[in-house]
Structure formats: structure tokens, C-alpha cells
C-alpha positions as CSV (number, residue, x, y, z in Angstrom):
1,M,77.0,158.2,92.3
2,F,79.3,155.0,92.5
3,L,80.2,155.8,96.0
4,S,76.9,156.2,97.3
5,V,75.0,153.0,95.5
6,A,77.8,151.1,97.3
7,I,77.1,152.8,100.4
8,V,73.5,152.2,100.2
9,T,73.7,148.3,98.7
10,L,76.1,147.7,101.7
11,F,74.1,148.8,104.3
12,L,70.6,147.0,103.1
13,P,69.8,143.6,104.8
14,K,70.6,140.6,102.8
15,Q,67.6,138.5,102.7
16,P,65.7,138.4,100.0
17,R,62.5,139.8,99.1
18,F,59.3,137.8,100.1
19,K,57.7,137.5,96.8
20,Y,53.8,137.5,98.1
21,E,52.0,140.6,99.5
22,Y,49.2,140.2,102.2
23,E,46.7,141.6,104.4
24,K,44.6,139.5,107.4
25,G,40.8,139.5,106.1
26,K,41.9,140.2,103.1
27,L,41.4,137.9,99.6
28,W,44.4,136.1,98.3
29,M,44.8,137.5,95.2
30,N,47.9,135.1,93.4
31,Q,47.8,131.7,92.6
32,D,47.2,128.8,94.9
33,L,50.4,128.9,97.2
34,I,51.7,125.1,98.0
35,S,54.2,124.2,100.7
36,P,57.4,124.1,99.0
37,Y,59.2,122.8,102.1
38,G,58.3,121.7,105.4
39,F,58.2,124.3,107.7
40,A,56.7,125.1,111.6
41,I,54.0,127.3,112.1
42,E,55.0,130.2,114.8
43,K,52.7,131.2,117.8
44,T,51.0,135.2,117.4
45,P,52.2,136.9,119.8
46,D,49.0,136.7,121.6
47,E,49.3,132.9,121.8
48,L,52.9,133.2,123.4
49,E,51.5,135.6,126.1
50,K,48.9,133.5,126.4
51,D,51.4,130.6,127.3
52,R,53.9,133.2,129.2
53,Q,51.5,134.3,131.2
54,D,50.3,130.8,132.4
55,V,54.1,129.6,132.2
56,L,54.1,132.1,135.5
57,K,50.6,131.3,136.7
58,S,51.9,127.5,137.4
59,V,55.1,128.6,138.7
60,Q,54.6,129.0,142.9
61,P,56.5,131.4,145.3
62,I,59.1,129.3,146.7
63,Y,59.8,129.6,150.5
64,K,62.5,129.0,153.0
65,F,61.7,127.4,157.0
66,E,64.0,129.4,159.2
67,S,64.1,127.1,162.3
68,D,66.2,128.8,163.8
69,V,64.4,132.2,163.9
70,M,61.7,130.7,166.6
71,D,64.9,129.2,169.1
72,N,66.2,132.7,168.8
73,E,63.0,134.3,169.5
74,L,62.2,132.3,172.5
75,Q,65.6,132.6,174.0
76,T,65.5,136.7,173.6
77,F,61.9,136.3,175.4
78,F,63.0,134.7,178.2
79,T,65.5,137.6,179.1
80,D,63.6,140.0,178.1
81,F,61.1,138.0,180.4
82,E,63.6,137.9,183.3
83,L,64.6,141.5,182.9
84,K,61.1,143.4,182.7
85,W,59.6,140.7,184.9
86,T,59.5,143.6,187.8
87,T,58.0,145.9,185.8
88,S,54.6,143.8,185.9
89,G,53.3,144.1,189.4
90,E,52.3,140.9,189.4
91,K,52.7,138.5,192.2
92,L,56.5,135.9,192.0
93,S,54.2,133.3,192.3
94,E,53.0,134.2,189.3
95,K,56.0,134.3,187.4
96,S,56.4,131.1,185.9
97,L,52.6,130.9,184.5
98,Y,53.2,134.0,182.4
99,K,56.8,132.5,181.3
100,N,54.7,129.3,179.9
101,F,52.7,131.0,177.8
102,G,54.0,133.4,176.8
103,A,56.8,130.2,176.0
104,S,53.9,128.3,174.4
105,L,52.3,131.0,172.8
106,L,55.7,132.1,170.4
107,T,56.2,128.5,169.6
108,S,52.4,127.7,168.2
109,I,52.2,130.4,166.5
110,Y,56.0,129.5,165.1
111,Q,55.2,126.7,164.3
112,R,52.0,127.8,161.7
113,G,55.1,129.8,160.4
114,V,54.9,133.4,160.3
115,M,55.1,134.8,156.6
116,T,54.8,138.6,154.2
117,L,52.3,137.7,151.8
118,S,53.3,139.0,148.0
119,K,50.6,140.9,145.4
120,R,52.5,139.7,142.6
121,Y,50.9,136.1,143.1
122,Q,47.3,137.5,144.6
123,R,45.8,136.8,141.5
124,S,42.5,135.6,141.9
125,G,42.5,136.8,146.0
126,E,44.4,137.5,148.7
127,N,45.6,133.7,149.4
128,Y,47.7,131.7,147.3
129,N,49.5,128.2,147.3
130,F,53.5,128.6,147.5
131,Q,56.3,126.1,148.1
132,L,57.8,125.9,151.7
133,I,61.8,124.3,151.8
134,N,62.7,122.5,155.2
135,N,65.8,120.8,154.7
136,N,65.8,120.9,151.5
137,V,62.3,119.5,151.3
138,S,59.7,120.7,149.4
139,K,56.3,121.0,150.4
140,Q,52.7,122.8,148.9
141,L,51.3,124.8,151.4
142,N,48.7,128.0,151.2
143,T,49.2,131.1,153.2
144,V,45.9,130.5,154.2
145,E,47.1,127.8,156.6
146,A,50.4,130.7,158.0
147,F,50.1,133.9,159.6
148,T,51.1,137.2,158.9
149,L,52.8,139.6,161.3
150,E,50.0,141.1,161.4
151,T,47.6,138.3,162.1
152,A,50.2,136.6,164.5
153,N,49.9,139.9,166.6
154,K,45.6,139.4,166.3
155,Y,46.5,136.0,166.9
156,A,48.5,137.2,170.6
157,E,46.5,139.5,171.6
158,Q,43.1,136.7,171.6
159,E,45.0,134.6,173.1
160,I,46.4,136.2,175.7
161,K,42.8,138.1,176.2
162,N,40.6,134.7,177.0
163,N,43.1,133.7,179.3
164,A,41.6,134.7,182.6
165,A,44.7,133.2,184.9
166,I,46.9,136.4,183.0
167,G,46.3,139.4,185.2
168,N,48.2,141.9,183.7
169,K,47.6,141.5,180.0
170,E,48.8,144.0,178.3
171,W,52.1,144.0,179.6
172,L,52.7,140.0,178.3
173,L,51.0,141.0,175.0
174,S,54.1,143.9,174.3
175,I,56.8,141.5,175.5
176,V,55.6,138.2,172.8
177,K,54.7,141.0,169.9
178,D,58.0,141.9,170.3
179,R,59.2,138.9,169.4
180,I,57.1,137.4,166.2
181,K,59.2,137.9,163.3
182,Q,58.5,136.2,160.1
183,N,60.3,132.0,160.0
184,Y,58.5,131.2,156.5
185,I,61.6,133.4,154.0
186,F,60.7,134.6,150.2
187,D,63.6,133.0,148.1
188,E,62.6,135.5,145.1
189,L,65.8,134.4,143.5
190,L,65.4,130.9,143.5
191,T,61.2,132.0,142.4
192,E,63.0,133.9,139.2
193,R,64.9,131.1,138.5
194,L,62.2,128.8,137.8
195,E,60.5,130.8,136.3
196,E,62.8,131.9,133.8
197,E,63.0,128.4,133.3
198,G,60.1,127.9,132.5
199,L,59.7,130.8,130.0
200,R,62.5,129.0,128.3
201,N,61.2,126.0,128.0
202,I,58.0,127.6,126.0
203,S,57.4,126.3,122.4
204,L,57.3,128.8,119.8
205,T,55.7,126.8,117.2
206,R,52.7,124.8,117.3
207,G,52.3,122.2,114.5
208,I,54.0,121.6,110.8
209,V,53.0,122.6,107.1
210,Q,54.0,119.5,105.1
211,K,56.3,119.8,102.1
212,G,53.4,119.7,99.2
213,E,50.5,121.2,101.7
214,L,48.5,123.5,100.4
215,I,48.5,127.1,102.8
216,V,46.1,129.3,100.5
217,S,43.7,129.0,97.2
218,N,43.3,131.7,94.9
219,R,41.1,133.9,96.1
220,A,40.5,132.4,99.3
221,L,39.6,134.3,102.1
222,I,43.2,134.8,105.0
223,T,42.0,134.3,107.5
224,P,44.1,134.4,111.2
225,E,45.3,130.9,111.2
226,V,45.9,130.9,107.5
227,Y,47.6,135.2,107.9
228,Q,49.6,132.6,110.6
229,K,51.2,129.9,108.2
230,L,52.2,133.1,105.3
231,E,53.8,134.8,108.1
232,S,55.4,131.6,109.2
233,L,56.4,130.8,105.5
234,K,58.2,134.2,105.7
235,N,60.0,134.0,108.1
236,T,61.5,131.1,107.2
237,F,62.3,131.2,104.5
238,E,64.1,134.7,105.4
239,K,66.2,133.4,108.3
240,D,67.2,130.0,106.5
241,D,70.2,130.8,104.9
242,R,69.8,127.2,102.8
243,I,66.3,128.8,101.3
244,R,66.8,132.3,101.2
245,G,69.9,131.5,98.9
246,D,73.5,133.6,97.7
247,K,73.7,137.0,100.1
248,R,76.6,137.7,96.8
249,V,74.0,138.0,94.8
250,I,71.7,139.9,96.7
251,F,74.1,142.7,96.6
252,I,74.3,142.1,93.1
253,G,70.6,142.7,92.6
254,Q,70.4,145.8,95.4
255,F,73.3,147.9,93.2
256,L,71.3,147.3,90.0
257,L,68.2,149.2,91.1
258,G,70.0,151.5,93.2
259,G,72.0,152.0,90.1
260,L,68.9,152.4,88.2
261,I,67.4,154.9,90.8
262,V,71.2,157.4,91.0
263,S,70.7,156.4,86.9
264,L,67.4,158.2,86.6
265,L,67.9,160.8,88.7
266,M,71.0,161.8,87.0
267,I,69.3,161.7,83.6
268,F,66.2,164.0,85.6
269,L,69.1,166.5,86.2
270,R,70.6,166.6,82.9
271,L,67.4,166.8,81.4
272,F,65.3,169.6,83.4
273,R,68.5,170.8,86.2
274,R,71.6,170.8,83.9
275,D,72.8,173.6,86.7
276,I,72.4,171.5,89.0
277,Y,73.8,168.4,87.0
278,Q,76.9,170.7,86.2
279,D,77.4,171.3,89.8
280,N,79.2,168.6,92.1
281,R,78.9,170.0,94.9
282,Q,75.1,169.8,95.0
283,I,75.4,167.0,93.1
284,S,77.1,165.5,96.7
285,L,74.3,167.4,98.4
286,I,72.1,165.1,97.4
287,L,73.2,162.3,96.9
288,I,74.6,162.8,100.4
289,V,70.8,163.4,101.6
290,I,69.2,160.2,99.6
291,T,72.3,157.8,101.4
292,S,71.5,159.3,104.6
293,M,68.1,158.4,104.7
294,M,68.8,154.4,102.9
295,V,71.3,154.1,106.0
296,T,68.9,155.2,108.4
297,L,66.3,153.0,107.1
298,S,68.7,149.6,106.8
299,W,70.1,150.1,110.4
300,A,65.8,150.1,111.4
301,I,65.6,147.1,109.7
302,Q,68.7,145.3,110.9
303,F,68.2,147.4,114.8
304,K,64.3,145.6,114.4
305,I,62.9,149.2,116.0
306,P,59.2,148.3,116.6
307,N,57.8,150.1,113.9
308,V,59.5,152.5,110.2
309,Y,57.1,154.8,110.7
310,Y,59.6,156.3,113.4
311,I,61.6,157.2,110.6
312,P,61.3,160.7,109.0
313,Y,60.6,160.2,105.6
314,A,59.4,163.7,104.8
315,I,62.0,165.0,105.9
316,V,64.0,164.6,102.8
317,P,61.9,166.4,100.2
318,I,62.0,169.3,103.0
319,I,65.4,169.5,102.6
320,I,65.7,169.7,98.8
321,R,62.0,171.0,98.4
322,I,64.2,174.5,100.4
323,L,68.1,174.3,99.0
324,F,66.7,173.8,95.9
325,D,62.8,173.5,94.0
326,T,60.0,171.4,93.9
327,R,60.2,169.3,90.4
328,L,63.4,167.8,92.1
329,A,62.5,167.4,95.4
330,L,58.5,164.8,94.6
331,N,61.2,163.0,91.9
332,I,63.9,162.3,94.4
333,H,61.2,161.4,96.9
334,L,59.4,159.0,94.7
335,L,62.8,157.7,93.7
336,V,63.8,157.0,97.6
337,V,60.3,155.7,98.7
338,L,60.2,153.3,95.4
339,I,63.6,152.1,96.4
340,A,62.7,151.2,100.2
341,G,59.4,149.4,99.9
342,F,61.8,147.0,98.7
343,F,62.9,146.4,102.1
344,V,60.0,147.1,104.3
345,P,57.1,145.1,105.0
346,N,53.7,146.0,103.6
347,S,55.0,148.0,101.0
348,F,52.9,149.7,99.1
349,E,51.3,151.1,102.5
350,F,54.3,152.2,103.9
351,A,54.4,153.8,100.1
352,F,51.6,155.3,99.7
353,L,52.1,157.1,103.1
354,Q,55.1,158.4,102.6
355,V,54.6,159.6,98.7
356,T,51.5,161.5,100.2
357,S,53.2,162.6,103.2
358,G,56.3,163.7,101.1
359,M,53.6,165.8,98.4
360,V,52.3,167.6,101.8
361,A,55.4,168.5,102.6
362,I,56.6,170.0,99.4
363,Y,53.2,171.4,98.5
364,S,52.7,173.8,101.9
365,I,56.4,175.4,101.4
366,K,55.8,175.9,97.7
367,N,56.6,179.5,98.2
368,L,58.7,179.8,101.8
369,V,57.7,183.7,103.0
370,K,57.4,182.9,107.0
371,R,59.3,180.4,109.3
372,E,55.7,180.2,110.5
373,Q,55.2,178.1,107.2
374,F,57.5,175.3,109.3
375,L,55.1,174.2,111.6
376,I,52.1,174.4,109.6
377,S,54.2,172.1,107.0
378,A,55.0,169.5,110.2
379,L,51.0,169.7,111.2
380,L,50.0,169.3,107.4
381,I,52.1,166.3,106.7
382,L,50.5,165.3,110.3
383,S,46.8,165.4,108.9
384,D,48.4,163.7,105.5
385,Y,49.4,161.1,107.9
386,F,46.8,161.0,110.6
387,I,44.2,160.6,107.1
388,C,45.8,158.0,105.2
389,F,46.6,155.7,108.6
390,V,42.3,155.9,109.7
391,G,41.3,155.2,105.3
392,I,43.5,152.7,105.4
393,S,42.8,151.0,108.9
394,L,38.8,151.5,108.5
395,I,39.8,149.3,105.0
396,R,41.6,146.8,106.6
397,N,39.3,146.6,110.1
398,G,36.0,147.6,108.7
399,S,34.8,149.4,112.0
400,F,36.3,152.9,113.4
401,L,36.2,150.4,117.3
402,Q,38.5,148.2,115.8
403,I,41.6,151.2,115.0
404,E,45.0,150.7,117.3
405,W,45.0,154.0,117.4
406,L,48.7,153.4,119.8
407,N,50.2,152.6,116.3
408,F,49.2,156.4,116.0
409,I,52.5,157.8,118.0
410,P,54.9,156.6,115.1
411,F,54.2,159.6,113.1
412,I,53.9,162.2,115.3
413,I,56.9,161.0,116.6
414,S,58.4,161.5,112.6
415,V,56.6,164.6,112.7
416,L,58.7,165.9,114.9
417,L,61.8,164.0,113.9
418,S,61.0,165.6,110.3
419,L,61.6,169.0,111.9
420,L,65.7,168.3,111.8
421,A,65.9,169.6,108.5
422,Y,65.6,172.7,109.6
423,P,69.1,172.8,111.2
424,L,70.6,170.6,108.3
425,I,69.8,172.9,106.3
426,Y,71.7,175.5,107.9
427,L,74.2,172.8,108.5
428,F,74.2,171.5,104.7
429,E,74.2,175.7,102.9
430,Q,77.7,176.1,105.3
431,I,79.1,172.7,103.8
432,F,78.5,172.9,100.2
433,G,77.7,176.5,100.0
434,I,74.2,176.5,99.2
435,T,71.0,179.5,99.8
436,S,68.0,178.3,100.5
437,E,65.4,180.3,101.4
438,V,65.3,180.3,104.2
439,S,68.4,182.1,104.2
440,L,66.7,184.3,101.7
441,M,63.8,185.5,103.7
442,E,66.9,186.2,106.6
443,L,68.6,188.3,103.8
444,T,65.0,190.5,102.8
445,N,65.2,191.4,106.2
446,T,65.5,195.4,105.7
447,N,66.9,195.1,109.2
448,A,70.0,193.7,107.8
449,K,73.2,195.5,108.6
450,L,73.8,196.2,105.2
451,L,71.1,197.3,103.9
452,R,70.4,199.0,106.9
453,E,73.5,200.9,105.7
454,L,72.4,201.3,102.2
455,S,69.6,203.4,103.4
456,Y,71.7,205.6,105.9
457,K,74.1,206.5,103.5
458,A,72.3,205.8,100.4
459,P,69.0,206.9,100.8
460,G,67.7,207.0,97.3
461,T,69.2,203.7,95.9
462,F,67.2,201.9,99.1
463,Q,64.4,203.0,98.0
464,H,64.8,202.2,93.9
465,S,65.9,199.0,95.5
466,L,62.2,198.6,97.1
467,Q,60.3,199.2,94.4
468,V,63.2,197.4,91.7
469,A,61.7,194.6,93.7
470,N,58.3,194.9,94.1
471,L,57.9,194.6,91.0
472,A,60.7,192.2,89.9
473,E,58.7,190.2,92.5
474,A,55.5,190.7,90.8
475,A,57.0,189.9,87.6
476,I,58.6,186.3,88.7
477,Y,55.5,185.5,90.3
478,N,53.3,185.5,87.2
479,I,56.1,184.4,85.0
480,G,57.5,181.0,87.1
481,G,60.3,181.5,89.3
482,N,61.9,182.1,92.7
483,G,60.3,184.8,93.8
484,L,62.0,185.1,96.9
485,L,65.3,185.2,95.3
486,V,64.4,188.0,92.4
487,R,63.6,190.0,95.7
488,A,66.7,189.7,98.0
489,G,68.7,190.3,94.2
490,A,66.7,193.4,93.9
491,L,67.1,194.7,97.5
492,Y,71.2,194.4,97.0
493,H,71.6,194.7,93.1
494,D,72.8,198.5,93.9
495,I,75.0,198.1,97.1
496,G,77.4,199.1,95.3
497,K,76.2,202.8,94.8
498,M,76.9,203.5,98.8
499,E,80.8,203.3,98.1
500,N,80.0,207.2,96.3
501,P,76.2,207.8,96.3
502,Q,76.7,211.8,95.3
503,Y,77.5,210.5,92.0
504,F,73.8,208.4,91.5
505,I,70.4,211.0,90.7
506,E,68.8,209.2,93.1
507,N,70.2,210.5,95.8
508,Q,71.6,214.1,94.5
509,N,70.4,217.3,96.4
510,K,68.2,219.4,93.5
511,G,70.5,221.5,91.8
512,S,73.9,219.7,92.8
513,N,75.1,217.4,90.5
514,P,79.1,216.5,91.3
515,H,79.1,214.9,87.6
516,D,79.7,218.4,85.7
517,S,82.9,218.6,87.5
518,L,84.2,215.3,85.5
519,S,84.8,214.7,81.9
520,Y,82.6,212.0,80.4
521,E,85.1,208.9,80.5
522,A,85.4,209.2,84.2
523,S,81.0,210.0,84.9
524,A,80.8,206.6,83.2
525,Q,83.7,205.3,84.9
526,I,82.3,205.8,88.5
527,I,78.7,204.6,87.3
528,I,79.9,201.7,86.2
529,R,82.4,200.8,88.7
530,H,78.9,200.6,91.2
531,V,78.7,197.0,89.8
532,T,81.9,195.5,90.5
533,K,82.3,198.0,94.6
534,G,78.9,196.1,95.0
535,I,80.3,192.6,94.4
536,E,83.6,193.7,96.8
537,I,80.8,194.9,99.3
538,A,78.8,191.8,99.0
539,R,81.9,189.4,99.1
540,R,82.9,191.1,102.1
541,N,80.1,190.8,104.0
542,H,79.5,187.2,102.4
543,L,76.8,187.7,101.0
544,P,76.1,184.3,99.3
545,E,77.3,183.2,94.8
546,I,73.5,183.5,94.3
547,I,73.0,187.1,94.9
548,I,76.2,188.2,93.8
549,D,74.8,187.2,90.5
550,F,72.3,190.1,90.5
551,I,74.8,192.7,91.5
552,R,77.1,191.1,88.2
553,T,74.7,191.3,86.1
554,H,71.7,193.8,86.7
555,H,73.5,195.8,83.5
556,G,74.1,193.2,81.8
557,N,77.1,194.3,78.7
558,T,75.3,197.6,78.1
559,R,76.2,200.8,77.4
560,M,76.0,204.2,79.3
561,D,74.2,206.1,75.9
562,Y,74.2,209.1,78.4
563,F,77.7,209.4,78.4
564,Y,78.7,208.1,75.3
565,Q,76.4,210.1,73.2
566,S,77.4,213.7,75.4
567,F,80.8,212.6,74.1
568,L,80.2,212.1,70.3
569,K,78.7,215.4,70.0
570,N,81.3,217.1,72.0
571,F,83.6,215.7,70.7
572,P,83.0,214.5,67.8
573,E,86.9,214.3,66.1
574,K,88.4,212.1,69.1
575,F,88.3,208.8,68.6
576,V,86.5,206.9,71.3
577,D,87.0,203.2,72.9
578,E,83.0,202.0,73.5
579,N,84.4,199.5,76.4
580,I,85.4,202.4,78.7
581,F,81.2,203.3,78.6
582,R,80.0,200.1,78.6
583,Y,79.4,197.9,81.9
584,P,81.4,194.6,81.7
585,G,78.9,191.7,82.4
586,P,78.1,189.0,81.4
587,I,74.4,189.3,80.8
588,P,71.7,187.9,82.9
589,F,71.7,183.6,82.4
590,S,68.2,183.2,84.6
591,K,63.9,184.0,84.3
592,E,65.2,185.7,87.8
593,T,68.3,187.8,86.8
594,G,66.2,188.8,83.6
595,V,63.3,190.1,85.6
596,L,65.3,192.3,87.7
597,M,67.3,193.9,84.9
598,L,64.2,194.9,83.0
599,A,62.3,195.8,86.2
600,D,65.4,198.0,87.9
601,S,65.6,199.5,83.9
602,V,62.0,200.3,84.2
603,E,61.9,201.5,87.1
604,A,65.4,204.0,87.0
605,A,63.1,205.4,83.4
606,S,59.9,205.6,85.1
607,R,61.3,208.2,87.4
608,S,62.4,210.7,84.9
609,L,59.1,211.2,83.6
610,K,58.0,215.1,84.2
611,D,54.0,214.1,83.5
612,P,53.5,210.6,84.3
613,D,50.1,209.3,82.4
614,A,49.0,205.9,81.0
615,K,50.5,206.5,77.9
616,S,53.9,208.1,78.7
617,I,53.6,204.8,80.9
618,N,53.0,202.1,78.2
619,S,55.4,204.1,75.7
620,L,58.9,204.0,78.6
621,V,58.0,200.0,79.2
622,D,57.7,199.5,76.3
623,R,60.3,201.5,74.6
624,I,63.0,199.6,77.5
625,I,61.7,196.0,77.1
626,D,62.6,196.8,73.6
627,Y,66.1,197.7,74.3
628,K,67.1,194.7,76.1
629,L,65.7,192.8,73.8
630,D,67.7,194.2,70.7
631,Q,70.8,194.2,72.9
632,G,70.6,190.5,73.0
633,Q,70.2,190.9,76.4
634,L,67.8,188.3,77.2
635,N,69.0,185.7,75.3
636,N,70.2,183.5,77.7
637,S,67.9,184.2,80.5
638,N,65.2,181.7,79.3
639,I,62.6,184.1,79.3
640,T,60.0,183.6,76.1
641,L,58.4,185.8,74.4
642,K,55.0,185.3,76.2
643,D,56.6,185.7,80.1
644,I,58.0,188.9,77.9
645,A,53.5,189.8,76.8
646,M,53.3,189.2,81.0
647,I,56.4,191.4,82.3
648,R,55.2,194.3,80.1
649,Q,51.4,194.2,82.0
650,I,52.4,193.4,84.6
651,F,55.5,197.0,85.0
652,K,53.1,198.9,83.4
653,S,49.9,198.6,85.5
654,M,52.0,198.8,88.6
655,L,53.5,202.4,87.4
656,M,50.3,203.0,87.0
657,S,49.3,202.3,90.7
658,I,52.2,203.7,91.7
659,Y,52.3,207.2,89.7
660,H,48.5,207.3,90.2
661,V,47.6,207.4,87.1
662,R,43.6,207.3,86.7
663,V,42.7,204.7,82.9
664,D,39.5,205.8,81.4
665,Y,37.8,203.1,80.2
666,D,35.1,203.3,77.2
667,L,31.7,202.9,78.8
């Protein structure tokens, strides 16, 4: 317990809690708030984004003038011209005309400039201003004053077309086009450097609140302007070491709260779940789940994830509910949410969302009988989140149109992450030796290896176990208890009979009874041994201890009266050790094991009824239950007299249905 509280406290953020809760558009319900110190008013994200866009718009892209491009391309033009002149088909006397015109055309193009436009800067049209650097001298130009490769080619084509002295226009145009290159080169690195410098110079604040200045008065509306002042005050309070206090003192406060939460949990366990309270493995598991969730929340806050609702908080009640019970799951979930509320923004909203989702998670898997309930539970949790999200948004904004639906995405991710509870449950089962309802569902599958073996070796016992399971499950549902657990226990309670199935009446052929050749003591020991053999078989097949408890207790420490009385009748002069005819026990110690004992005895005895009718069944059930009570077999099972009355009624009703007894009603 101490280690759990220490770990949680160590990881929790060490800033003091801002004592005011507020929402934009709501009334300020506290006393007048006077600024305790001067602080700067921080800009809103929208204001900062606007400033950022203004800076980016103010920075003009940088282009460098490459003067050697024109010289190189003119020189290449002259070389190509000389090599290709013979292919022009023109007279030698016109050679200088072609050469001079082509060179002049290229010179005029390069003097105006050739560049590539960037879509990034075409914000208000195709053209934009830019800075041209030539010999470290910057000059502002507009792209309309320069050529692009496309417009330069069109310009060359038009100029050659308009010159009547040029005969072979296509030939000269092809040579000129080959020599048109960019000489205004975009300098991306220098442009980005200027943008970064401009962004760094953006002011994060706008104005100052002086010490002693009224920020908001009692019952005044929290306008966007007031809200930003409150946010700025809160951030200043949490960030300034001189204001927020000593971290060691904060640690002590957190430790006290964490210790209180864990202490309340221990008190709950001691009062209502003493079996868990006395089991260090189970307490360790519970504390690990709580500690892990709180550490996850602490990391999320420290790393400043965009939204705390990404954290799958519903995973805690799901794990505790499946591994333990509903009351414990709800209790732990409430305690964990309460302690988390001190460290998250909008703590009441957070607590409302998480408490309701946890309750839905717990209620949706109250009786786990199908795997599809996992997905149904996830959908119900998501529905709860959606209703809460819409409701809170409507209260806050007063309009459907202003609901920010993208803010619901974290809840979807949270629900998907909550499905990780199921592999975690398997992991915890293996580490801590706890049996969850998921495992119980697998054990109650009649195609399980051990149950198939039972149905093959001892078919009568298998059918008996099925009937006992139905009786016990119906009873436990009505008096309160774990129906899945009692069903699993009932299916496996007689697996010890697989060793010598022919010695048990339900597996014997008519007229054949191997007990006829045995002494009463030997017969009793063979029958009694099915309990110890059942425990051996269960452990060899790695059945959980919680199932083995049903094998161990389903006969309690009762005496085998048939063989005992037969011995006394036939050998009255002999001394008899009663323990030879008595089961080793212990007696049942839970509602589930107690109900199984009654169901087992009632079902087995009902098979001996030669002509079952309402009267004989009523008498049988009452006689067997009264006998178990007189023998003190239910003293430790926490079953009340009211429960006993309900069990009697259910057993009688079900046995009458099984034996098709028609009940006469008075008209």
C-alpha cells in the first residue's frame, strides 16, 4: 500500500492546483477576483495563428540572380548555331542575321529574367512580390515583371514569328528554346530562415494585468476577454516557481490524498470483501491496476497529450469487474476518478464523464455469458460518452451548430484502447492465479477436454453434473451470487468418479453392482475417494483453485449413512470408526459452494424416486435441505433463511419440470 501511494505521488505533476473552475460563457460564481500579482495576458491560439499567418505573408520569397547563366547559354547558342547551320537550308548571306537575332532575343529574355513560380506564395493571385538578390543587393520585384519558362518560350515564338526577315522560323525557334533556362533561382533555405526569424519574434502576449486590478466580479459573465485573463493567470500560477510554492509541500499533499484513497479502499475490502483483504496476491493486483492507471495519467499530463480523454479510463472498472465483482469495481473506479480530478482540467466534467462511463462498463458485463458482451460493452461505453459529450456541448454552447465534433475522436480512441482490458485480464490471471469470468466461460464449454473425457468414461455422472449445474445456477441467480462460477463448479465437481465410474449408481448397468462383492468400509472408501481423486485430476489438468473448492466441499464432512447404517445393522457387535464413513470436508464456505452441495444432494436423491409426483418431490427437497442444515453443513456458507426458502422453491419447481409432474390447482 505504501509503495503504491509513493509511486503514484512520485509521478504526479508537482504543480499546485489552480483553485478556480470556470467556463467561457458561464457566470463567475466565486467572489470578486483581484489580481494577486501582475501578469501578461496570453494570446489565444486563434490570435497566435493569425499572427503567424501575417508573418508568413509579410516575408517575401528570396530569389538569387545567376548572371553567368546568360553568358553560358549565349556561348552554347553560338556553338549550336554553327553546328546546325547547314541543316537550316538558308543562304550563307543570311547567317549573321539569324545569329544576331537569336542572340539578341536570348539576351532580352535573360535581362528580364526567367523564374519558376511557387504555389505557396500565390495567395491572392498568380503573381506575387519577391526579393531578387544580385551581388548582395536586394531589390523587390513582382513576378509579372519576369518570365517563366512557359512565357519565355511563348515570347520567343512570337518574336521570331513577327520577324519577316527570318525564313526558317521553326529551325531558329528550336535552337533558342533549348537555351532558355532559369536565371532567377529560388533560395528556399534563406526564405525559410527569414520566416523562422519572423515567427520567433511573434509576441505571445497582448497587454498586462496589473497587481490589484479587478479581473472578474461575482456573478459576472465570463466573456472571451475575461476567460483569456483567467487562463493567463492560471498558467502564470502553475509555471512560476516563485508563485506556485514548494514542491516538497505539494508532494506531502499528494501523498496524503493518495494515502486516504488507498486507506478507504482497504476499509471497504475489510468490511465487505474480507476474502480479498486477507489475500496479498489479490490486493497486489488491485494496487497494480490503480497505480498503473494513475502513472499513465501522470505521464499524459507531463507529456502534454492533446486531450486527456485519449486515456482508456474505463479499462479499470472492466478489469476489476471481470476479475472480482461489481461493488469492488464501482468503488475502485470512483476512488481513482476522484484522485485524478485534482490533476486534469475541467475536473467536474472529467469526473462526470468517467464515472458514468465506468458505471456503464460495469453494468454492461454484470453477467458475463458471451464473448460478444465485450464489444457490446464497448459500444455502450461509446454511447455514454456520446450522450455526455453532446449534452455538455449543448450546455456550454447553447447550439447544435457550434458542437466541435472532432473533439469526440479522443473518446472513440479511448473506447478502442479499453478493449486491451481483455488480454490484460488473461495476463493478470496467469501472474496472480485469479480466475476471471472469461476463464469460467471457457471452463463451462462442454467441449472442454476434461468434460469430454467425463462424458465418455462416466456418462451418467456427466448427465448428473449437467442437471446439478442447472439447479445450482437457477438458485444462485435468485439469491445473489456468481452464476457462471457455480455452473463451472457443478460441471467439474464429480470428475473424480472417472477413476472407477462403475462403482457409482448413475453409471451402473441395471442389475450390476460391484459393491455387492465389497465390504461396507471398502465401498465407502471408494465412494469417498472420488473427492480426493477429483482434486488430483483437477490439479493435473490445471483447473483453478476456485473450481477445486467445489470438488473439495460438495459433500462437506457428511457421513455416508447408507453404508454406515448397513454396517451397524449387519455387525452390531463390532466397533466402527465413524471417520471411515465420513467425507474429509471442509464444509462449504461460500454461497456458491453451499448451493452446489444442496443441488448435488437433491438431484442425486431425486433419481431414487420410483413414482415422482409433487408430494414426493416436495418431501424429498425439504428432507435433504433440513438434513444439511441439521448437520451444520451450511454454517460457513453465508446463506440466510430467506435464501434457503428461495432455494427450496426453485429446486421443487425445476424437479417437477424435469419429471413432468402435473400440479393440480384449486379452481
